[in-house]
VOLOSE-194280 format. One record per residue (C-alpha): residue in one letter; x, y, z. Coordinates in steps of 0.5 Angstrom, whole numbers, plus 500, padded with zeros to 3 digits. Layout:
N
aXYZ;...
! end
This chain:
223
x660808150;x657802153;x663799155;x666805159;x659806162;x660799165;x667801168;x664807171;x658804174;x654809171;x649809165;x648816162;x641819160;x645824156;x650821152;x652827149;x655829156;x660823156;x662824148;x664831150;x668829156;x672824151;x673829146;x680833146;x680840143;x684838137;x679833135;x673839137;x677844133;x678839126;x670837127;x667843130;x664840136;x664841143;x671839147;x672837154;x676843157;x669846160;x667840163;x675839166;x674846169;x668843173;x670836174;x676839178;x671843183;x667836183;x673832185;x676837190;x669837194;x668830194;x675828196;x675834201;x668831204;x671824204;x677826208;x673830213;x669824215;x675819214;x680822219;x676826224;x682827228;x687830223;x688837223;x687842216;x694842214;x695834214;x688834210;x690839205;x696835204;x693828203;x688832198;x693835194;x696828193;x689825191;x687830186;x694831182;x695829175;x699823177;x693820181;x688822176;x692819171;x693812174;x685812175;x684814168;x689808166;x685803170;x679805167;x683805160;x680812158;x685813153;x682808148;x676812148;x678819147;x677822141;x683825138;x686829132;x690824127;x696828129;x695828137;x693821136;x700819132;x704823137;x701818143;x696823146;x692817148;x698815154;x699823155;x698824163;x696831162;x691829157;x688823161;x688827167;x684832164;x679827161;x678824168;x676830171;x671832165;x668825165;x667826173;x664833171;x659829166;x657824171;x655830176;x651834171;x648828168;x646824175;x648829181;x653830186;x652823190;x652819183;x659823182;x662821189;x660814187;x664814181;x670818184;x670812190;x670807184;x675810180;x680812186;x678806190;x686804191;x688810193;x682811197;x684805202;x685808209;x692804209;x694808203;x691815204;x697817209;x702815204;x700822200;x703826206;x710823205;x711817202;x719817201;x719818209;x714813210;x718808206;x725810209;x722809216;x719802215;x726799211;x730802216;x727798222;x731792218;x737796217;x735798210;x736804206;x732806200;x735808193;x732812188;x735811181;x733815175;x730811169;x728816164;x725823162;x720824156;x716829153;x718836151;x722841156;x716845158;x712839160;x717833162;x715826165;x720823169;x721816171;x724813177;x725807181;x726806188;x731800190;x733796196;x740792195;x739792188;x732790188;x727794185;x721796190;x717800185;x717805180;x713812179;x712817174;x711825175;x712831172;x718833177;x724829180;x721829187;x714827184;x716821181;x720819187;x714820191;x710816186;x716810186;x715810194;x708810194;x708804189;x713800193;x709801199;x703798196;x707792193;x709791200;x702791203;x700787198;x705782199;x709783193;
! end
């Protein structure tokens, strides 16, 4: 708990809230303790409002349609899963033995749900402004001004940049994991045989967009 609070930059007054946010329904059912689903419901709303407010002031000249698309890129599973992994949330989740053995700590859907639940727990314990601070820290990389517009259409932006030098990105399928009803695709984007970035997504298109975002981030970081 202490280690996670340090990563979040917030110390809970009611540690039971954080404990519940980290409890998967499988563990809650086995041990008859509250789990994170109600907090996840609230956290989704807290996150959407916080991101909406951030974008409203960050892009005063951008119209509602574009703001909506940027927000959709920030509050979706792939982005929240990436934030959860930066915080190493997976190691703190309470799972049933079966869910743990099946790789639950690395499942994008679970990491996303727990990320939202933790944000709700912070909101209930410390208020909205504190939750906003935690959101800004957790999503810091994705909230950088130069990255935000990538959420409109990263593939188009990457193609536009590469075509200036006569290049054309190619997207290559790497793998598909998970059950048929909830697959996780992985794609890479390459240029002249060199991998620029890889990305995961719940659809082929989302995975390609994530790969393009990874390539754009790497290019901006000089990698």
